[in-house]
C-alpha positions in Angstrom: 0.1 -2.1 -21.4 3.4 -0.3 -22.1 4.5 2.4 -19.7 5.9 5.4 -21.6 8.7 7.2 -19.7 9.5 10.9 -20.2 12.4 11.9 -18.0 12.7 15.4 -16.7 15.1 17.8 -18.4 15.6 19.6 -15.1 16.2 17.3 -12.2 15.7 18.7 -8.7 18.3 19.1 -6.1 17.9 16.1 -3.7 17.8 16.8 0.1 21.2 17.1 1.7 20.0 16.8 5.3 18.0 13.5 5.5 17.6 13.9 9.2 15.1 16.8 8.7 13.0 15.7 5.8 9.7 16.2 7.6 6.8 14.3 6.1 5.2 14.8 2.6 6.9 18.2 2.0 9.4 17.3 -0.7 8.5 15.6 -4.0 10.6 13.7 -6.5 11.2 14.4 -10.2 8.5 12.3 -11.8 4.9 11.1 -11.4 3.0 8.1 -12.9 -0.3 8.9 -14.7 -2.9 6.6 -16.3 -6.4 7.5 -17.6 -9.7 5.6 -17.8 -12.9 5.8 -19.8 -15.5 3.1 -20.5 -14.5 2.8 -24.2 -10.8 2.2 -23.7 -10.6 1.1 -20.1 -7.3 2.0 -18.5 -4.9 3.4 -21.1 -2.0 5.8 -21.8 0.2 4.7 -18.8 3.1 7.1 -18.5 5.7 8.5 -16.2 6.3 12.2 -16.8 8.0 15.1 -15.0 6.3 16.0 -11.7 4.1 19.1 -12.1 0.7 20.6 -11.9 -2.2 18.9 -13.6 -5.1 20.5 -15.6 -8.7 19.5 -14.7 -12.1 20.9 -15.5 -13.6 23.1 -12.8 -16.7 20.8 -13.1 -14.6 17.7 -12.4 -16.4 15.1 -10.2 -13.5 14.9 -7.7 -14.1 18.6 -6.7 -17.8 18.4 -6.3 -18.6 14.9 -5.0 -15.4 13.6 -3.4 -14.8 10.9 -6.1 -11.3 10.1 -4.8 -9.3 7.4 -3.0 -5.7 7.0 -2.1 -3.1 4.7 -0.6 0.2 5.1 1.3 3.2 2.8 1.2 7.0 3.2 1.3 10.2 2.3 -0.6 13.1 1.4 1.8 16.9 1.6 1.3 18.7 -1.6 2.3 22.2 -1.6 3.7 23.5 -3.0 0.4 22.1 0.0 -1.5 19.1 -1.8 -3.0 15.5 -0.7 -2.6 12.4 -2.6 -1.7 8.7 -2.3 -1.1 6.7 -3.7 1.8 3.4 -5.6 1.0 2.4 -3.5 -2.0 -0.1 -6.2 -3.0 -2.0 -5.5 0.2 -2.2 -1.8 -0.6 -3.4 -2.5 -4.1 -6.0 -4.9 -2.7 -7.2 -2.2 -0.3 -7.3 0.4 -3.1 -9.6 -1.7 -5.2 -11.9 -2.3 -2.2 -12.0 1.5 -1.7 -12.6 2.0 -5.4 -15.5 -0.4 -5.3 -17.1 1.5 -2.4 -16.9 4.8 -4.2 -17.8 3.4 -7.7 -14.5 4.2 -9.2 -12.9 1.8 -11.8 -11.0 -1.2 -10.6 -7.2 -1.4 -11.1 -5.5 -4.5 -12.5 -3.4 -5.7 -9.5 -0.6 -7.1 -11.7 -0.3 -4.0 -13.8 -0.6 -1.7 -10.8 2.3 -3.5 -9.1 4.3 -3.2 -12.4 3.6 0.5 -12.4 4.8 0.9 -8.8 8.0 -1.1 -9.5 8.7 0.8 -12.7 8.1 4.2 -11.0 10.2 3.4 -7.9 13.0 2.0 -10.1 13.1 5.4 -12.0 13.0 7.4 -8.7 15.2 5.2 -6.6 18.0 7.7 -6.2 15.4 9.7 -4.1 15.1 6.9 -1.6 16.9 8.2 1.6 20.0 6.4 2.9 19.5 7.6 6.5 18.1 5.1 8.9 14.4 5.7 9.7 13.8 7.7 6.5 12.1 6.3 3.4 10.4 7.3 0.1 6.7 7.7 0.8 4.6 6.6 -2.1 1.1 8.1 -2.6 -1.0 6.3 -5.3 -4.4 8.0 -5.8 -7.4 7.7 -8.1 -9.8 10.5 -8.9 -13.0 10.8 -10.9 -12.5 13.3 -13.7 -16.0 13.5 -15.4 -16.3 17.2 -16.5 -19.9 17.8 -15.7 -22.2 18.5 -12.7 -24.9 16.2 -11.4 -24.5 13.2 -9.1 -23.7 10.3 -11.4 -21.7 7.1 -11.8 -18.1 7.9 -12.6 -17.2 7.4 -16.3 -13.8 8.9 -16.5 -10.9 8.7 -14.0 -7.2 9.2 -13.6 -4.8 7.1 -11.5 -1.5 8.7 -10.4 1.5 8.0 -8.2 3.7 10.6 -6.6 6.5 10.2 -4.1 8.1 12.1 -1.2 11.3 11.4 0.7 10.1 11.6 4.3 11.2 11.1 7.9 9.0 10.6 11.0 5.3 11.2 10.6 5.1 12.5 14.2 7.6 15.0 15.5 7.8 12.9 18.6 9.2 10.0 16.5 9.0 6.8 18.6 8.3 8.7 21.8 4.8 8.2 23.2 2.1 10.6 22.0 -0.9 12.2 23.8 -4.3 11.2 22.4 -7.7 12.8 23.0 -10.8 10.7 22.8 -13.4 12.5 20.7 -16.9 12.5 22.1 -18.7 14.9 19.7 -17.7 14.4 16.1 -17.9 11.1 14.4 -15.4 9.8 11.8 -17.5 7.0 10.2 -20.4 4.6 10.7 -21.1 1.0 9.6 -22.4 1.1 6.0 -20.5 4.3 5.3 -17.0 4.7 3.9 -15.0 4.1 7.1 -13.2 1.0 5.6 -12.3 2.9 2.4 -9.3 5.1 2.2 -11.0 8.2 0.8 -10.3 11.9 1.4 -13.8 12.5 2.8 -13.0 10.5 5.9 -10.0 12.6 6.7 -11.7 15.9 5.9 -14.4 15.0 8.3 -11.8 14.5 11.0 -10.1 17.9 10.7 -12.3 19.7 13.1 -11.7 17.3 16.0 -8.1 17.1 15.0 -7.7 20.9 15.2 -9.4 20.9 18.6 -7.1 18.2 19.9 -4.0 20.0 18.6 -5.0 23.2 20.3 -5.2 21.3 23.6 -1.7 19.8 23.1 -2.7 16.4 21.8 -1.1 14.7 18.8 -4.2 12.9 17.5 -7.8 12.0 18.1 -9.1 8.5 19.1 -12.5 8.0 17.4 -15.5 6.4 19.0 -18.2 4.4 17.1 -20.8 6.6 15.5 -23.9 4.9 17.0 -23.3 4.3 20.7 -20.3 6.6 21.1 -18.7 4.3 23.5 -16.5 1.8 21.6 -13.1 2.9 20.4 -12.3 2.5 16.7 -9.1 4.1 15.4 -6.6 6.9 16.0 -6.6 9.6 13.3 -4.2 8.2 10.8 -3.6 4.8 12.6 -5.3 1.7 13.8 -5.0 1.2 17.6 -4.0 -1.7 19.9 -4.1 -2.1 23.7 -2.4 -4.7 25.9 -4.6 -5.6 28.8 -3.7 -8.3 31.3 -1.2 -9.7 28.8 -3.7 -9.9 26.0 -3.5 -7.6 23.0 -6.9 -6.2 22.0 -7.7 -4.2 18.9 -11.0 -3.0 17.5 -12.8 -5.5 15.3 -13.3 -4.5 11.6 -17.0 -4.0 11.1 -16.9 -1.6 8.2 -16.2 1.7 10.0 -12.4 1.1 10.6 -9.7 1.2 8.0 -8.2 -2.3 7.6 -4.5 -1.3 8.0 -1.7 -3.1 6.3 0.5 -2.5 9.3 -2.3 -3.6 11.6 -2.6 -6.9 9.7 1.2 -7.4 9.8 1.3 -6.8 13.6 -1.4 -9.3 14.3 0.4 -11.9 12.2 3.7 -11.3 14.0 2.2 -11.4 17.5 0.3 -14.6 16.9 3.4 -16.2 15.6 5.2 -15.1 18.8 2.5 -17.0 20.7 0.7 -13.9 22.0 -3.0 -13.8 22.5 -4.5 -11.3 20.1 -8.2 -10.5 20.1 -10.2 -8.4 17.6 -13.4 -7.2 19.4 -15.4 -4.2 20.6 -13.5 -2.2 23.3 -15.3 0.5 25.3 -13.8 3.6 26.8 -15.1 2.5 30.2 -13.2 -0.8 29.8 -10.0 1.1 29.0 -10.4 3.5 31.9 -11.2 0.7 34.3 -8.2 -1.3 33.2 -6.0 1.8 33.5 -7.2 2.6 37.0 -6.6 -1.0 38.1 -3.1 -1.1 36.6 -4.1 -3.7 34.0 -3.7 -1.5 30.9 0.0 -2.3 30.2 0.5 -0.7 26.8 -1.2 1.1 24.0 0.0 2.0 20.5 -1.1 3.0 17.0 -0.1 1.2 13.8 0.2 2.6 10.3 2.4 2.9 7.3 3.5 6.5 8.0 4.4 6.0 11.7 4.8 2.2 11.7 4.4 2.0 15.5 3.4 5.0 17.6 3.3 4.4 21.4 0.5 6.1 23.3 1.6 7.6 26.5 -1.6 9.4 27.6 -5.3 9.1 26.9 -7.8 11.8 27.8 -11.6 11.7 27.8 -14.0 14.4 28.9 -11.4 16.1 31.1 -10.1 12.9 32.7 -6.6 11.6 31.7 -4.5 8.6 32.5 -0.9 7.9 31.7 0.0 4.5 30.2 3.2 2.6 31.1 4.8 5.7 32.7 4.6 7.5 29.4 7.2 5.1 27.9 7.2 2.8 25.0 6.3 -0.7 26.1 8.1 -3.9 25.3 5.5 -5.2 22.8 5.3 -2.0 20.9 9.1 -1.8 20.8 9.4 -5.4 19.6 6.8 -4.8 16.9 8.6 -1.7 15.7 12.0 -3.4 15.7 10.7 -6.5 13.8 8.7 -4.6 11.2 11.4 -2.0 10.5 14.1 -4.7 10.3 12.1 -6.5 7.6 11.2 -3.3 5.8 14.8 -2.1 5.6 16.1 -5.5 4.9 18.1 -5.9 8.1 16.3 -9.2 8.8 15.1 -12.1 6.5 11.5 -11.9 5.4 9.7 -15.2 6.2 6.3 -14.0 5.0 7.2 -12.9 1.4 6.1 -9.4 2.2 9.1 -7.8 0.5 9.2 -6.8 -3.2 12.8 -5.9 -4.3 13.3 -3.2 -6.9 16.4 -4.1 -9.0 18.1 -1.3 -11.0 18.0 -2.1 -14.7 
């Protein structure tokens, strides 16, 4: 399929202070758009000037949450070139999410072509400042213009982009996390493994409560027994106990993170013991009290690695590693960002370079 390109006649002023970009606040000049219906399949792929879109008030995405999304980044290398990190994994996960919500599947090869073509056009928006990147947000919405719960027949796939800095204001400094014991994010058999907006909307109440108490994020427990940790807000989570790295096993209620998968691969290649299993709050608190909980950190595209300096549960809190980033979290951050920004060779073929044409 051909991708039609309509360049903007009024380019925006690019940010002059790349040290204060924030996250997801500024948007580039263009967006990718492609439509779907059963008769034509995916069609009319186009890159057009960034702007508002027109949808029917009866659109399925508004009434039934027929929506999924992804998040990945474009990075500026020292030689001025631009590259993506594991876009194939994001596309794979997007199709898994689409299958769960009965949205149409994307052709992986064409979707990668769309990402590459879009980033090539917008690559002057990729920041040059270390630590900053161009955040890419592909998303897919059901656009059927009638009410009634039904299988999606029409859809739109889009990509927008935002030059961004650190996801957390704390940057790589440890964050304070509150373990939620009332609200539930997801259950097995639900949409926990899909990256859909409903999962995040359901987390807002607990997130607001945590923020009001001075915490950065919520650590979710399983939805049945309310005792096993699952993930942290916008991140997967890992703990180093007695030299072993433990992370919640993927049982359908936890998002299978691309950064999580990459960290596990790196640590195993370094000869570290990494185990995916159930982890209870009681086990964590016991390990902390006995001095065996050495490190804790979150992993995700937006933050990469976010060290956890404090965990709090039902009024009891404990500090991890003297509220400092630990050696494993630091090593993972350094290794991942060195590969992502092209400061180190990529032995895994995770990188896709975008060449200016």
